[in-house]
C-alpha positions as CSV (number, residue, x, y, z in Angstrom):
1,M,121.5,110.3,108.7
2,R,118.1,111.9,108.0
3,K,115.1,111.2,110.1
4,K,112.6,108.9,108.4
5,Y,108.9,109.6,108.7
6,K,106.0,107.2,108.3
7,V,103.7,108.6,105.6
8,N,99.9,108.0,106.2
9,I,97.3,108.7,103.7
10,S,93.8,109.6,105.0
11,F,90.6,108.2,103.7
12,N,89.7,111.6,102.2
13,A,93.1,111.9,100.4
14,Q,92.7,108.4,99.0
15,N,89.3,109.3,97.7
16,D,90.7,112.5,96.2
17,L,93.3,110.5,94.3
18,E,90.6,108.2,93.0
19,H,88.5,111.1,91.8
20,I,91.5,112.7,90.1
21,F,92.3,109.4,88.4
22,F,88.8,108.9,87.1
23,Y,88.4,112.5,86.0
24,I,91.7,112.4,83.9
25,A,90.9,108.8,82.7
26,K,87.8,110.2,80.9
27,D,90.3,111.5,78.4
28,S,93.2,109.1,78.7
29,I,93.8,106.1,81.0
30,N,97.6,106.3,80.4
31,T,97.7,110.0,81.3
32,A,95.7,109.3,84.5
33,K,98.0,106.5,85.5
34,K,101.1,108.6,84.9
35,F,99.7,111.6,86.8
36,I,98.6,109.6,89.9
37,L,102.1,107.9,89.9
38,E,103.6,111.4,89.9
39,L,101.4,112.5,92.9
40,E,102.2,109.3,94.8
41,K,106.0,109.8,94.2
42,K,105.6,113.3,95.7
43,I,103.7,111.9,98.6
44,C,106.3,109.2,99.3
45,S,109.1,111.8,99.2
46,L,107.7,113.2,102.5
47,D,109.3,110.3,104.3
48,T,112.4,112.6,104.7
49,M,112.4,116.3,105.5
50,P,108.7,117.0,105.1
51,E,109.2,120.5,106.6
52,R,110.9,121.6,103.3
53,F,107.6,122.5,101.8
54,A,105.6,125.7,102.5
55,L,102.9,126.2,105.1
56,I,99.5,126.7,103.5
57,P,98.0,130.2,103.5
58,E,94.8,128.9,105.1
59,N,96.6,128.2,108.3
60,V,95.5,131.7,109.4
61,F,91.9,130.7,109.2
62,F,92.1,127.1,110.5
63,D,94.7,127.8,113.3
64,T,96.8,124.9,111.9
65,N,100.3,124.3,110.8
66,Y,99.5,122.3,107.6
67,R,101.9,122.3,104.6
68,H,101.4,121.6,101.0
69,I,103.2,120.3,97.9
70,I,102.1,121.9,94.7
71,H,102.2,119.6,91.7
72,K,100.9,121.1,88.4
73,K,97.4,122.3,89.3
74,Y,97.0,120.2,92.4
75,R,97.9,120.6,96.1
76,I,98.8,117.8,98.5
77,I,97.8,119.1,101.9
78,Y,99.5,117.4,104.9
79,K,100.6,117.8,108.5
80,T,103.6,116.4,110.3
81,G,103.9,114.6,113.6
82,D,106.8,113.5,115.6
83,K,107.6,110.5,113.4
84,S,104.7,110.6,110.9
85,V,103.3,112.6,108.0
86,Y,99.6,112.7,107.5
87,I,98.3,113.3,104.0
88,L,94.9,115.1,104.6
89,R,93.7,116.0,101.1
90,V,94.8,116.2,97.4
91,V,92.8,119.0,95.8
92,H,92.8,121.1,92.7
93,G,94.5,124.4,93.3
94,A,91.4,126.4,92.4
95,K,89.2,124.4,94.9
96,L,88.7,125.6,98.5
97,I,90.0,123.0,100.9
98,D,87.6,121.1,103.1
99,L,89.5,119.7,106.0
């Protein structure tokens, strides 16, 4: 049986999701809802095998071991603990991350 992780979303990541929603909703509420649900599904999938996704290139600069999921043009940045996953940010791929 696979180990289950508790997925925690930081305040910053929650704000990121809200901003993404409102940005997309300017053009289409339905598209915004659909896209946020897709991101949330990816986030929830981290409850098993979160190590399956790549380490972020910025680890060299931050001296961290963060990972990311890339979904379309967005990156879900997270770190893993013993029994938990911490979603740190959800950012556009062209944006520099601010951790």
